[in-house]
C-alpha positions in Angstrom: 0.0 0.0 0.0 2.8 2.4 0.9 4.7 1.5 -2.2 1.6 2.2 -4.3 1.0 5.6 -2.6 4.7 6.5 -3.1 4.5 5.6 -6.8 1.4 7.8 -7.1 3.1 10.7 -5.5 6.1 10.3 -7.8 3.9 10.2 -10.8 2.0 13.3 -9.7 5.3 15.1 -9.0 6.6 14.1 -12.4 3.5 15.2 -14.1 3.5 18.5 -12.2 7.1 19.2 -13.1 6.6 18.2 -16.8 3.6 20.5 -17.1 5.7 23.3 -15.4 8.5 22.8 -17.9 6.1 23.1 -20.9 4.3 26.1 -19.4 7.7 27.8 -18.7 8.8 27.2 -22.3 5.5 28.7 -23.5 5.8 31.8 -21.3 9.4 32.4 -22.3 8.5 32.1 -26.0 5.5 34.4 -25.6 7.5 37.0 -23.8 10.3 36.9 -26.4 7.9 37.2 -29.3 6.1 40.1 -27.6 9.4 41.9 -27.0 10.6 41.3 -30.6 7.3 42.5 -32.1 7.0 45.6 -29.9 10.6 46.8 -29.7 12.8 45.2 -32.3 11.0 44.5 -35.5 10.2 47.8 -37.3 6.7 46.8 -38.5 3.1 47.2 -37.4 3.0 44.0 -35.4 0.6 43.2 -32.6 1.3 41.6 -29.3 -1.5 40.5 -27.0 0.9 40.9 -24.0 2.0 44.4 -25.0 -1.6 45.4 -25.9 -2.9 44.0 -22.6 -0.4 46.0 -20.6 -1.0 49.2 -22.6 -4.8 48.8 -22.3 -4.6 48.3 -18.5 -2.6 51.6 -18.2 -4.9 53.5 -20.6 -8.0 52.3 -18.7 -6.5 53.2 -15.4 -5.5 56.7 -16.3 -8.6 57.4 -18.3 -10.7 56.4 -15.3 -8.7 58.7 -13.0 -8.8 61.6 -15.6 -12.6 61.5 -15.7 -12.7 62.4 -12.0 -11.2 65.8 -12.9 -13.5 68.6 -13.7 -11.5 70.5 -16.3 -9.7 69.5 -19.5 -6.4 70.9 -18.3 -6.6 68.7 -15.2 -7.5 65.7 -17.3 -4.6 66.4 -19.6 -2.2 66.4 -16.7 -3.3 62.9 -15.8 -3.3 61.6 -19.3 0.2 62.9 -19.8 1.4 59.9 -17.8 -0.1 57.3 -20.1 2.6 57.0 -22.7 5.7 56.9 -20.3 3.9 54.6 -17.9 2.9 52.2 -20.7 6.6 51.8 -21.6 7.5 51.0 -18.0 4.6 48.6 -17.4 5.5 46.7 -20.6 9.1 46.4 -19.4 7.9 45.1 -16.0 5.5 42.7 -17.7 8.2 41.1 -19.8 10.5 40.8 -16.9 7.8 39.2 -14.7 6.9 36.8 -17.5 10.6 35.8 -17.8 10.8 35.4 -14.0 7.9 33.1 -13.9 9.0 31.2 -17.0 12.5 30.5 -15.7 11.1 29.7 -12.3 8.8 27.1 -13.9 11.7 25.7 -16.0 14.0 25.3 -12.9 11.1 23.8 -11.0 10.6 21.3 -13.8 14.2 20.1 -14.0 15.1 20.2 -10.3 13.7 18.7 -7.1 13.3 22.1 -5.5 10.0 23.6 -4.5 8.4 26.3 -6.8 9.2 29.0 -4.3 12.9 28.1 -4.2 12.9 27.8 -8.0 11.4 31.3 -8.4 14.0 32.7 -6.0 16.8 31.1 -8.0 15.3 32.4 -11.3 15.1 35.9 -9.9 18.7 35.7 -8.7 19.9 34.9 -12.2 17.5 37.1 -14.2 18.4 40.2 -12.3 22.1 39.1 -12.0 22.1 39.2 -8.2 23.8 35.8 -7.8 22.7 35.0 -4.3 21.1 31.6 -5.3 23.3 28.8 -6.8 22.3 25.9 -9.1 22.5 22.3 -7.9 22.8 20.5 -11.2 23.9 21.1 -14.8 20.4 21.6 -16.2 19.7 24.4 -13.7 23.0 26.0 -14.5 22.1 26.3 -18.2 18.8 27.9 -17.3 20.5 30.2 -14.9 23.0 31.3 -17.7 20.1 32.0 -20.1 18.2 33.9 -17.4 21.3 36.0 -16.6 21.6 37.0 -20.2 17.9 37.7 -20.6 17.6 40.4 -18.0 20.3 42.8 -19.3 19.2 42.2 -22.9 15.6 43.2 -22.1 16.7 46.3 -20.2 19.2 47.2 -23.0 16.5 46.9 -25.7 14.2 49.2 -23.7 17.1 51.7 -23.2 17.7 51.6 -27.0 13.9 51.9 -27.6 13.4 55.1 -25.6 15.6 57.3 -27.8 13.7 56.1 -30.9 10.4 57.0 -29.2 11.5 60.4 -27.9 13.2 61.3 -31.2 10.0 60.7 -33.1 8.1 62.6 -30.4 10.4 65.6 -30.5 10.3 65.7 -34.3 6.5 65.6 -34.2 6.2 68.3 -31.5 8.5 70.9 -33.2 5.9 71.4 -36.0 3.0 71.3 -33.5 4.6 74.0 -31.4 5.4 76.1 -34.4 1.8 75.8 -35.5 0.7 77.3 -32.2 2.0 80.7 -33.3 0.6 80.6 -36.8 -2.8 78.9 -36.2 -3.5 79.7 -32.5 -3.6 77.6 -29.3 -5.4 75.4 -29.9 -4.8 75.3 -33.6 -7.8 76.1 -35.9 -7.7 76.0 -39.7 -9.4 79.4 -40.4 -7.2 81.2 -37.9 -4.1 79.8 -39.7 -5.2 81.4 -43.0 -6.2 84.6 -41.2 -2.9 85.1 -39.5 -0.9 84.5 -42.7 -3.0 87.1 -44.4 -2.7 89.7 -41.6 1.1 89.3 -41.5 1.3 89.8 -45.3 2.7 86.3 -45.6 0.0 84.5 -47.5 2.6 83.3 -50.1 4.1 81.2 -47.4 1.0 79.0 -46.9 2.0 76.6 -49.7 5.3 76.0 -48.0 3.7 75.4 -44.7 1.2 72.9 -46.2 4.0 71.1 -48.0 5.9 70.8 -44.8 2.9 69.3 -43.1 2.3 66.8 -45.9 5.8 65.3 -45.1 5.0 65.6 -41.3 1.8 63.6 -41.9 3.6 60.8 -43.7 6.1 60.5 -40.9 3.3 60.5 -38.3 1.6 57.6 -40.1 4.8 55.6 -40.3 6.1 56.2 -36.7 2.8 55.9 -34.9 1.7 52.7 -36.6 5.1 51.2 -36.0 5.3 52.3 -32.4 1.7 52.7 -31.1 2.8 54.0 -27.7 3.6 57.3 -29.4 -0.1 57.8 -30.0 -0.5 58.3 -26.2 2.5 60.6 -25.7 1.0 64.0 -25.3 2.3 67.5 -26.0 4.0 69.5 -23.2 1.0 72.0 -23.2 -2.7 71.1 -22.8 -3.5 73.5 -25.7 -1.4 71.5 -28.1 -2.2 68.1 -29.6 -1.0 66.5 -32.7 -4.4 65.3 -33.8 -6.1 68.7 -33.6 -3.0 70.3 -35.1 -3.2 68.1 -38.2 -6.9 68.6 -38.4 -6.4 72.4 -38.4 -3.9 72.2 -41.2 -6.3 70.0 -43.3 -9.2 72.4 -42.6 -7.0 75.3 -43.7 -6.0 73.4 -46.9 -9.7 72.5 -47.6 -10.7 76.2 -47.1 -7.8 77.3 -49.3 -8.9 75.1 -52.1 -12.6 76.0 -51.7 -12.3 79.8 -51.5 -9.3 80.6 -53.7 -9.0 80.1 -57.5 -5.7 81.9 -58.2 -3.4 81.0 -55.3 -1.1 77.8 -55.5 -3.1 74.6 -55.0 -0.7 71.7 -55.4 0.5 71.8 -51.8 -3.0 71.9 -50.4 -3.9 68.8 -52.5 -0.7 67.0 -51.1 -1.5 67.7 -47.5 -5.1 66.6 -47.8 -3.9 63.4 -49.4 -1.2 62.6 -46.8 -3.0 64.0 -43.8 -6.2 62.1 -44.7 -4.2 58.9 -45.2 -2.6 59.4 -41.8 -5.9 59.8 -40.0 -7.6 56.9 -41.9 -4.7 54.5 -41.4 -4.2 55.3 -37.7 -7.9 54.9 -37.1 -8.1 51.6 -39.0 -4.9 50.1 -37.4 -5.1 51.4 -33.8 -8.6 52.5 -33.0 -10.9 49.9 -34.6 -11.5 46.3 -33.5 -9.0 43.8 -35.0 -9.0 40.1 -35.7 -7.4 37.8 -33.1 -5.3 36.3 -35.8 -3.3 39.6 -35.9 -1.7 38.5 -32.6 -0.2 35.4 -34.0 3.7 35.3 -34.0 4.4 36.2 -37.6 1.3 38.1 -38.5 1.1 41.9 -38.5 -1.8 44.3 -38.2 -2.4 44.2 -41.9 -4.0 40.8 -42.1 -7.0 39.2 -43.8 -10.1 41.2 -44.5 -11.8 42.0 -47.7 -11.2 45.2 -49.6 -14.3 47.5 -49.3 -15.1 50.0 -51.9 -15.4 53.6 -50.8 -18.2 55.8 -52.1 -17.3 57.7 -55.2 -17.3 61.5 -55.4 -20.6 63.2 -56.4 -21.2 66.1 -58.6 -18.2 68.4 -57.9 -15.8 70.4 -60.1 -13.7 68.2 -62.3 -10.4 69.0 -60.6 -11.8 68.1 -57.3 -13.1 64.8 -58.7 -9.5 63.9 -59.6 -8.4 64.8 -56.1 -11.1 62.6 -54.5 -10.4 59.8 -56.9 -6.7 59.9 -55.9 -7.7 59.9 -52.2 -10.0 57.0 -52.6 -7.3 55.0 -54.5 -4.7 55.8 -51.9 -7.1 54.7 -49.1 -7.9 51.5 -50.8 -4.2 50.8 -51.3 -3.3 51.5 -47.6 -6.3 49.6 -46.3 -5.7 46.5 -48.4 -5.5 43.5 -46.1 -7.0 45.3 -43.2 -10.2 44.1 -41.6 -13.0 44.6 -44.1 -15.6 45.5 -41.4 -13.3 48.3 -40.1 -12.9 49.7 -43.6 -16.6 49.5 -44.1 -17.2 51.5 -40.9 -14.7 54.1 -42.1 -16.6 54.4 -45.5 -19.9 54.7 -43.7 -18.4 57.4 -41.4 -17.3 59.4 -44.4 -20.9 59.5 -45.6 -22.3 60.9 -42.3 -23.3 64.5 -42.1 -20.4 66.8 -41.2 -20.1 68.1 -37.6 -19.1 71.5 -39.2 -22.3 73.1 -40.3 -22.9 75.7 -43.0 -23.4 78.3 -40.3 -19.9 77.4 -38.9 -18.5 77.6 -42.4 -20.0 81.0 -43.1 -18.7 82.4 -39.8 -15.2 81.3 -40.7 -15.5 82.8 -44.2 -16.6 86.1 -42.7 -13.6 86.1 -40.4 -11.3 85.4 -43.3 -13.0 88.2 -45.4 -12.4 90.6 -42.5 -8.8 89.5 -42.4 -8.4 90.3 -46.1 -8.2 86.7 -47.4 -9.1 86.6 -51.2 -12.6 85.1 -51.4 -12.8 84.1 -55.1 -15.5 81.5 -55.2 -19.3 81.4 -54.9 -20.0 80.5 -51.3 -22.5 77.7 -52.2 -19.9 76.1 -54.4 -17.1 76.7 -51.9 -19.2 75.0 -49.1 -19.9 72.0 -51.3 -16.2 71.6 -52.1 -15.1 72.2 -48.4 -17.7 69.7 -47.2 -16.5 67.0 -49.7 -12.9 67.5 -48.8 -13.5 67.4 -45.1 -15.7 64.3 -45.3 -12.6 62.3 -46.4 -10.9 62.8 -43.1 -13.4 64.1 -40.5 -14.7 60.8 -39.2 -11.3 59.2 -38.5 -9.9 62.5 -37.1 -12.8 63.1 -34.7 -12.8 59.4 -33.6 -9.1 59.7 -32.7 -9.6 63.1 -31.0 -12.4 61.6 -28.8 -10.5 58.4 -28.0 -7.3 60.3 -27.0 -9.2 63.1 -25.3 -7.3 65.6 -27.4 -7.5 69.3 -26.9 -11.1 70.4 -27.5 -10.3 72.7 -30.4 -12.9 74.2 -32.7 -14.3 71.8 -35.3 -12.7 68.8 -33.6 -15.9 67.1 -32.3 -17.1 66.3 -28.9 -15.3 64.7 -25.9 -16.2 62.2 -23.2 -16.9 63.6 -20.7 -18.5 66.6 -22.5 -16.0 69.5 -22.6 -16.4 73.1 -23.6 -14.6 74.1 -26.8 -11.3 76.0 -26.3 -11.0 78.8 -28.8 -7.7 80.4 -29.9 -7.3 84.2 -29.7 -8.7 85.6 -33.0 -6.1 88.1 -34.3 -8.7 89.8 -36.5 -10.8 90.6 -33.4 -7.8 92.4 -31.8 -7.4 94.9 -34.7 -9.5 98.1 -34.8 -11.9 98.2 -37.7 -10.1 101.1 -39.3 -7.0 98.9 -39.6 -8.9 96.2 -41.4 -9.7 98.4 -44.3 -6.2 98.6 -45.5 -4.6 96.6 -48.3 -4.0 93.0 -47.3 -3.0 91.6 -50.6 -0.2 89.0 -50.3 
């Protein structure tokens, strides 16, 4: 009887240690793949582990921020999301490796799991206070001792990449504060350039922002944590800044017939693509298969046709056709349902009304901006141009709780719009009657 009981105990122990070994191998492999996909491989790859850690941080700080009464107070809380996400992801990987190596040591040794975990921690964090009793444990100790410094070194190398992209992004956002207000607003951008007799510089600004939008799309899809790294001032946010530039470009095309137009087309194309791709990749539901080891965010899915442009001027039809083709190219392989939602969103009524548009045009007229188009036609053209980026831009602004700038949609919780200082309202009427020709 005692022999039978002893055999049963040995079998149970052997089964327990065998299962621990397999689980340890699985956790070590999962942690390694997550680390590679998030930090090393420069592609838009998903990781259930990284996403889980990030979502936990985002949910925590969003919950805390909603207890604050003002947007500035909420922004001060949300400023912690990006940096904290990086730290939590690092700790998550280290804890997974700790448990994984503890399970492996437990599986190949006769020690208890507590002793095995202690030995794994000694090796992983290179403390060296626990020694191995056999060769198998020694090999695991060596691997664990190499893993800890490698993970930390990868994160140390990762941080300069993140903050370099952040600083490059924020330089243009900060500069826009002087030329488009704080927070930035498209009509105010055009108004200030007219009033400073610098309207000829608008094409150069738009061209610079078209390059900025392309970099934004590449860096923020590749390193999603950047999406949550906020500006140093509550009145700045990259989403509302790009939205302001696109609105300025749309107004420029709709109201002017003689000023240069190519740069406005370029920024509408690149900026619209940035908003649409970031929304599809980071802010829409994705298939579970995208979390598999060698699959990226661009997986599966059927290509969904976007709605064609209606009865608009011929040149604008060419622009819209180019935008649709670019969107279909960039969304190829993405989840078809998400692309369908984007297409449906583009068909919704604009949040900017005709009354809002007329007020902006009146401000531009008082600034001296050349209004060269019939306002009904201009409204139709502006409405069509904005419909190609508004849905994705406003969805991102709401999800990120971006600065509540004019024409940037609502927030949750509801937040009053922050208006920039209107330069035209600071100038006496007698000064507005002068020559504002650029």
